[in-house]
N, C-alpha and C positions, 0 to 999 in steps of 0.2 A: 504493500500500500504506500502510495506517495501522499503524505499527509497534507491537508489544506493549510495547516499552520504548525509550527513548533519552534521553541526557543533555539536560537543559534548561539551556542556556547562553545568557546574554545579555551585553549590554555591561558589566554590573556585574562579571562574572567576568573578562572580557577586560581591563578596566581594572585590576582588582586585581592580576592576574598581571603586567601590564606594569609597574606601580609597584614590585613586588617585584624584578623583573629589573633595573630601573633603579637600585634601591637597592644592588645588589651583595651583599645578604645573601639567599642563595637556599637554603641548607641550614636545619637547625633553628635558629630564632632568635626574634625578638620576635613575629612573626605566629603562630607555633605557640603561644607562651605566651598571646597574646591569645585565640586560638581556644579553647584549653583552658578559660580562665577564663569566657568568654562561653557556651560550650556547656554546661559543667557547671552554671553558674548558671541557665540556662534549664531544665535538667532538675530543678533544685531540690536538687542534690547539692553536696557540699563540694569535691570534687576531680575534675579531669579530666586524663588523660594521653594525649596524642595519639601514635599510632603509625602504621605504614604499611599496616595492613590490619585488618579485624575479626578475622581469625584470629590475628594477632599480639596483639591486645588480649585475646582469650580466653586465649591461652597465657600472657600476662603475669599475668592474674588467677589462673589455676589454679596457676601457679608461686608467686605471693604467698601462697596458702593452703596451700602445701606438699603439693599433690596429687602423688602419686608411685606408683612400682611397688608393687603389692600393694593399692592402693586401688581401689574401684569408684565410678564416677560414673554416676548415673541420668540419662538424657535421653530425649527423644522419638525415636521411630523415623521420624517424618515431618518432615523438614527438609532444608536444604542440608547437604552433607557437612561444612562448616566448623563446624557446631555440635558435632560429635563428634571431629574429628581432633585438636584441642588436648588432648583426654583422652589419646589415644595419644602425643602429643608429650611429655606428662608421664610416660609409662610406665604410666599407669593403665589400667583396663579399663572400656569403656563397657557399660552395661547398658541396653538399649533397652526402653521401655515403650510401650503403645498410646495411642491418642488418643480424644478426644471427637469422634465423626463429625460432629456439628453445627457445631463450630468449627474442626476440624482441629488443635486444640491439645492439649497433653499432658493426660492424664487423671490427676488428683491421686490418685484411689483406686488406680490402677495403680502409681503411684509408691510409695505406702506398702506395697503388697503385694510390691514388688521389693526392699525394704531388707533387707540382711544385715549381719552384723558387720563386713564390709569396706567398707560404703558410707560414703563421705566427703562427697559433695556431690550436689546435684540441680541440673540445668540446665533451666530453663524457657525456651521460645522464644515470642516474639510473632509467630507465623507469619502471613505475608502482610500484617502490619501490625496484627493484632488481638491485644490483650493476653491473655496466658495467665491461668489461674485463680489469681492470685497469693495471694489470701487463703487458699485451701485449701492451696496449696503451702507457704506460710509456716507454717501450723498444723502440717503434717506435719513440716517441718524443725525447728521449735522443739521439738516433742514428742520427736523422736528425736535432737536435737542434731546436725543436719546443716547444712552450708554450703548456702546457696541462691544460685544465680547466674542472671542474666538475660541471655539472648541477645536483644538489642534491635536486631539488625542491620537489621531491616525495619520498625521501629516508631518512627521519629523523631518524638517529641512527641505520640504517642498519650497519652491520659490517662484516668484513672478516679477519680472523686470528688476531683478536685483534685491527684492524684498523677501525676507525669509518668513515662512510660517511662524507664527508667534508674535509677529510685529505688524499685523494688519488692523488690529482693533485697539481699544483702550487697554485691554489686558487679555491674556490668553492662558489656556491651561493645556498641559500635555499629560499623557499617561505613559507609564513605563511597565505596563502589564507584560507578562511573559511572552506574549505572541505579537507585541507591537514591533514596528520597524526597528526600534532599539528598545532594550528592556533592562530592568533591574529587578526582575522577579515580580515585585509589586512596587509601585511608586508613582509620583506625579510631580508636576512643577508648575508654579505660578510664574509667568513671564510678563513683565510690565516695564514701562518707562516712568511710572509714577512712584516716587519715594513713599508717598502716603499709602498707596495700595500695598507696596512691599512691606512696610512697617506693620500695617494692619494684619497681613497674612502671617507674618512671623509671630505676632501675639496670638493670633487665632489658632495656630498649630500647637501652641504651648499653653493650653488651658486659659488663654486670655491674659497671660502674665504681662504686666506692664514693665517698663524700663526703670521703675522706681525702686524695685527690690525683688529678690528671688521669690518671695511669697506675697507679692502685692498683685492683686487681680482686679482690673478696672472694668472688665467686660467678660461676657460669656465666651469661652473658647473650648477647644477640643484637643484630645491627644491625637494630633495629625502628624506627628514627627515621623521622619524616616530614619534610617540608620547608616552608619559608615559602611556596613556590609553591603547594603543595597547600593549606596553611592559608589562604592568601588567597582561594582558591576557596571553601573551607569557610565563611569569614566572610561572603562575598557571598551564599552560599546560605542561611546562617543568618538573614540579614535577610529572606529571602523564603520561608522554609519554611512559615510559617503560611498564606500565600496558596496555596502549592503544595498543602498538605494540605486546605485548604478546597475547592479545585477537585476534588481526587480524591474527597472525601466527597460533593460535589454530584453528580458524574458517577455514582458508585456508587448514590446515592439514586435517580437517574433510571433507571438500569439495573434496580434492584430493582422499581421501579414498573412498568416496561415488561415485565419478564420474569416477573412473579408469576403471570401467567395460563398460562404454559407448563407442561404436565404433566411430572412426573417429574424436574424440575430442582431441585437443591439450591442455593439462593442463600446468599451470605455473611450471617451473622447481624449485625444492627445493634442499636444501643441509642441512648438519648437522649444518652449521653455521647460523648466523642471517643475511645472505646476501640478504634476501628478506623480506620487512616489509609490503608488500601488501597495498600500497596506493590504488591500484586497484587489485582486483582478476580478471585477464584477461585470457580468453581462446580463442581458435580459432576453429571455425566450419570447417567441411570439404570443404565447398564451400559457395559462397555468398548467394545462394538461401536458404540454410538451416539456415544460420546466420540470414537473414532478417526475415524469418518466425518465428524463435525462439525468436528473440527480441520482435516481435509483440505479440506473444502468452504469453510470460512471463509478459509483461506489462499489458495485458488484465487480467492475473491471479493475479495481484497485487504485482508482484515482480519487483522492480526497475531494469532497465537494460540500459546500455549505450554503445556507440561505441566510443572508444578512440584509434585511431583517424581515421575518415572516409576518410581523404585525406592526402597523403604523402606531406611533406613540399616541396619536389621538384616539385610538381604539383600545388602549390598555386601561384596565380597570382602575389602577391606583390613581391615574390622572383624572378619569371621569369622576371618581368619588370625591376628588379634591376640587372639582369645578373646572378642570381643564376643558378646553373646547377647541373646535376647529374642524371644518369639513375639508378633507384632503383627498379627493378622488385620484389624483396622479400618484400620490404616495401609496394609496391602497393598491393601485394597479402595479406599481413597482414591487410591492411586497409579494404580489402573486406571481411575478415573472422573473425576478432576479435570482442569480446564483453565482457562486464564486468558485474558482479552481486554483490549484497551487501556483504561486508566483513568489517563490522564496529563495533567498540567497544560498541555501544549502543544496539546491538542485544542481545536479551535474548534467552534462550534455545528453546522456542516455535518458535521464528522467524527463528532460524538456521534450525530447523527441517522442517519448512514450505518451506524454500528456497530449501533445498535438495530434498524434496518430489516433489515439483512443478517443479523444474528444470528437474529432471529425466523424469517426465511424458511429459513435453513440448518438451524436446529434442527428445525423442522417436517419438513423433507425428510429429515433424519437419522433421526427417529423412524419415518418411513414406509418407509425403505429396508430 
C-alpha cells in the first residue's frame, strides 16, 4: 500500500530529539525560542509564537483580537473543523460562506455578501496547500474595517509574488501535525507583524500569566505551550521543507500531465508561482457515484486515497447547535466529489509511476461502471 499520508522522519529529526533529551531541558525552552525566530523569519513576519497545536494558535489569535460572544466571524464552509471551532471557543458565531469550485477556496464575493453589523473578522484558508484569494479578501476587509486572519495550517511556505504564506493577513496560524508538509508530531505557530498580538499569544499559552511576576495572572489563559522536543523536530524539518515542497510540486506536475486526458476530472489549478504546495493533491470526480467507486477501487489496488472533506462545516452538528449558519451548495457538491491521492516526498520513482498507472486504469473503470 502506498499511503495517502505519513510523517517523513529521518536521522536529522532523531538526532535533534536525542540532543534535547540529553540536555535535560525538555519543556518550553531555548529550542522553542529558536524555532519561533527561524520560522517567522522564513515567513517574512516579525513574530512567531509556538504552541501545541494549530487550533491553539487560532484560539490565541482570535483571543488577541478580542473576538467574543455577540461577534460573527466569516469563514469557508469547506475545510477541516479546526478552522471554525476556535470561533466557538471565543463564544462567537461562525458564518459559513461558499467556495470557488475551481480552487476549493473561499469565494471573496460570498464573503462580502455575508457581512453584517456583527461581523468582526474573516478567516481565509489555504486549502490543500493552495493560497486563498488574499488580494480580494484584503480589499473587502479594508473597505469594511474587518480583521483578516489566515489559516495556513496546510500551506507551509507557499508563496505568491514574493509573499510567503503566513504574511497575507493581520495574523496567521500554522499546524505542525504529523502529516503536514512539515511537522513536529503535534504543534502550531502564531505568525504576526503585531507586537501586541504576539505578546497576547505568549500570555494566552501560559495560563494568562502577565509580565509582572511568575504567578501574576491578569486574564484567562490556557496551557498551550509546546516543548523543546517538538521544537527540535520542527527545526530539523524547517531545514528540509523547501526540498519537501519541491518534491510535492514535481509529483503534482507529473500527475496533472498524466491525468489531463481523463474526461470529467477536475485537477488542482496550478500557476507559475509557488502558490500551491500540495499538502493534498485533491481532484474532483464528475459525480458522487464515480468518486465513491474510484476511492474503493484505488484502495483495493493498494493506492492510498482519502476524502477531504466529506461534510461541509455548515452541515456539522456542533456548529448548527451553536447558531452557525450558511447555505453553501458549491461546498456541498465539493464534499460529494473530491478525493485525494498520495503526493508525498517519501515517494520514489516506482511508486509515482504505480500511482499514475493504477489511477488511470481505476478511473476509466469507475466511469464505465
